[in-house]
Backbone bond lengths (Angstrom), bond angles and torsions (degrees), N, CA, C in turn:
res aa  C-N    CA-C-N  psi(-1)  N-CA   C-N-CA  omega(-1)  CA-C   N-CA-C  phi
1 M - - - 1.470 - - 1.510 107.47 -
2 L 1.301 115.51 132.85 1.449 122.58 174.85 1.517 108.10 -90.95
3 V 1.335 116.81 127.38 1.466 121.58 179.80 1.532 108.02 -114.00
4 L 1.329 115.43 123.54 1.442 121.03 -178.29 1.539 111.18 -123.02
5 T 1.310 117.84 151.92 1.445 121.37 173.93 1.524 107.03 -109.22
6 R 1.325 116.68 129.59 1.450 122.32 179.89 1.499 109.07 -131.09
7 K 1.314 116.49 153.33 1.460 122.74 174.36 1.531 108.36 -107.94
8 K 1.341 115.66 170.91 1.440 121.41 178.54 1.538 108.78 -54.01
9 N 1.330 114.79 137.69 1.477 125.08 178.32 1.538 112.99 72.64
10 E 1.324 119.36 4.22 1.462 121.70 173.38 1.528 107.65 -92.11
11 S 1.324 114.62 157.91 1.468 120.09 -174.49 1.517 112.08 -127.52
12 I 1.320 113.95 167.76 1.431 124.70 170.17 1.516 105.03 -125.37
13 V 1.349 117.02 134.68 1.473 119.68 178.95 1.526 106.76 -113.47
14 I 1.315 114.33 133.88 1.451 122.37 177.77 1.510 108.43 -117.45
15 G 1.337 116.12 120.59 1.459 119.30 -175.16 1.524 110.89 62.47
16 N 1.300 115.97 -147.88 1.452 120.49 -179.49 1.506 113.82 -98.86
17 N 1.342 117.39 -10.58 1.452 117.00 -169.16 1.521 116.16 -138.75
18 I 1.325 118.69 17.42 1.460 121.04 178.03 1.514 107.99 -126.81
19 E 1.340 116.87 124.86 1.446 121.62 177.93 1.510 108.52 -125.76
20 I 1.316 116.59 132.41 1.451 123.41 174.76 1.520 107.73 -115.14
21 K 1.353 116.20 118.96 1.445 120.72 -174.47 1.524 109.46 -116.27
22 I 1.332 116.97 137.41 1.457 123.25 175.37 1.528 107.27 -78.33
23 L 1.337 117.34 114.80 1.446 120.99 -178.06 1.512 114.00 -96.10
24 K 1.314 114.09 -38.73 1.479 118.11 -176.42 1.541 107.55 -154.89
25 M 1.318 114.70 141.75 1.441 119.68 178.97 1.507 108.80 -123.64
26 G 1.345 114.79 128.19 1.456 119.54 178.23 1.518 107.50 -114.33
27 K 1.322 115.09 -174.79 1.459 120.71 -178.93 1.537 111.45 -64.83
28 N 1.345 116.29 -40.44 1.453 120.32 -176.95 1.526 114.60 -123.09
29 S 1.350 117.49 12.49 1.440 118.75 -178.64 1.513 110.02 -155.34
30 V 1.336 113.08 163.94 1.481 122.03 178.74 1.511 105.87 -130.98
31 E 1.313 118.93 135.12 1.452 123.58 174.39 1.496 108.38 -98.15
32 L 1.350 117.36 123.62 1.445 123.64 -176.91 1.516 109.47 -110.45
33 G 1.304 115.67 145.96 1.466 121.61 169.33 1.529 107.33 -113.18
34 I 1.317 117.63 131.74 1.467 120.40 -177.51 1.524 107.14 -119.90
35 S 1.334 115.83 123.51 1.470 122.19 172.36 1.512 107.95 -108.80
36 A 1.336 114.55 119.59 1.452 119.08 -178.65 1.531 108.10 -153.48
37 P 1.319 117.70 158.01 1.461 118.93 177.24 1.555 111.03 -60.06
38 K 1.329 115.92 150.67 1.463 118.83 -178.53 1.523 112.48 -65.74
39 T 1.302 118.35 -11.74 1.475 121.16 178.82 1.514 111.16 -74.77
40 Y 1.333 119.09 -13.09 1.453 124.02 177.60 1.509 109.83 -88.97
41 S 1.303 117.62 135.78 1.455 122.94 172.02 1.548 107.67 -93.47
42 I 1.316 115.26 127.34 1.452 119.36 -179.43 1.529 108.26 -124.65
43 F 1.322 117.13 119.83 1.444 122.07 -177.16 1.533 111.06 -129.01
44 R 1.324 117.27 151.42 1.463 119.62 164.90 1.523 105.43 -65.15
45 E 1.322 115.44 149.42 1.476 119.98 -175.90 1.527 112.37 -55.51
46 E 1.339 118.39 -44.27 1.465 119.87 -176.33 1.518 111.16 -65.63
47 V 1.344 118.14 -33.34 1.453 122.03 176.04 1.519 109.77 -67.79
48 F 1.322 116.50 -45.67 1.461 122.25 179.30 1.536 110.16 -58.45
49 R 1.316 117.52 -45.92 1.458 121.30 -179.42 1.535 111.32 -62.88
50 E 1.315 117.34 -38.85 1.480 121.94 178.85 1.529 110.46 -66.53
51 I 1.340 117.66 -40.30 1.446 120.76 176.56 1.538 109.90 -61.65
52 Q 1.295 116.38 -45.25 1.486 121.07 177.93 1.557 110.45 -59.67
53 R 1.297 117.14 -45.46 1.469 122.28 -178.45 1.542 108.71 -60.87
54 K 1.344 116.87 -47.39 1.472 120.81 179.81 1.525 110.93 -62.44
55 N 1.299 117.80 -38.99 1.464 120.72 178.32 1.527 110.93 -62.89
56 V 1.310 116.93 -43.66 1.476 121.23 176.86 1.518 110.57 -62.11
57 E 1.345 118.11 -43.63 1.458 121.56 177.31 1.506 111.09 -60.43
58 A 1.317 117.60 -42.21 1.488 120.33 -179.71 1.520 111.49 -63.92
59 I 1.328 116.10 -40.39 1.438 119.68 178.90 1.541 110.93 -65.85
60 Q 1.309 114.61 -41.62 1.476 118.55 -178.79 1.509 113.03 -71.62
61 S 1.326 118.71 -23.06 1.445 122.27 -178.99 1.517 112.20 -81.28
62 V 1.314 117.76 -13.70 1.476 120.02 178.44 1.501 107.65 -72.07
63 E 1.323 116.34 122.94 1.473 121.13 178.79 1.488 109.97 -84.20
64 S 1.322 116.91 154.19 1.461 121.08 -178.68 1.531 111.12 -59.53
65 G 1.332 117.15 -32.41 1.472 120.31 176.59 1.512 111.85 -60.79
66 D 1.332 116.23 -39.03 1.449 120.56 176.77 1.509 111.68 -61.98
67 L 1.323 116.06 -40.16 1.471 120.57 178.96 1.519 111.39 -66.04
68 N 1.321 115.89 -39.01 1.474 120.16 175.37 1.503 111.36 -63.91
69 D 1.342 117.61 -41.24 1.468 120.40 175.67 1.502 111.93 -59.37
70 L 1.323 117.10 -42.96 1.468 121.14 178.90 1.506 110.67 -64.70
71 K 1.325 117.87 -41.52 1.451 122.08 178.55 1.509 110.07 -60.61
72 N 1.334 118.05 -43.07 1.458 121.73 -178.69 1.527 109.79 -64.71
73 I 1.297 117.39 -40.15 1.482 121.04 178.34 1.492 110.45 -62.69
74 F 1.343 117.29 -46.78 1.472 121.11 179.91 1.525 110.68 -62.84
75 D 1.362 117.03 -39.92 1.418 120.55 178.23 1.523 112.75 -60.76
76 R 1.359 116.16 -42.55 1.448 120.94 179.19 1.526 111.65 -65.40
77 V 1.345 114.79 -42.37 1.484 118.32 179.22 1.502 109.62 -64.50
78 K 1.290 117.51 -40.80 1.477 123.15 179.73 1.537 109.49 -60.25
79 K 1.310 118.23 -43.11 1.482 121.77 -179.88 1.526 110.82 -65.44
80 E 1.309 116.08 -33.92 1.489 119.98 -177.72 1.498 111.62 -74.58
81 M 1.300 118.73 -18.21 1.482 121.64 -176.73 1.516 111.51 -77.83
């Protein structure tokens, strides 16, 4: 892990196109501004973890019968091509 010290209005640059700027510093928090291409997904960690958890739940909820149904559909489409 790289640890850097920054002051208000100073930035960190990642690669050629991501900039993280310190906007405001409080006693127990820091406000960051992130400039990055729209192709990058940027989430707070707790939101990212919840998305991952829901994705795992969705995968686990798929029943093997559902997968067989999907396989049959793909097989039929493949034959029609």
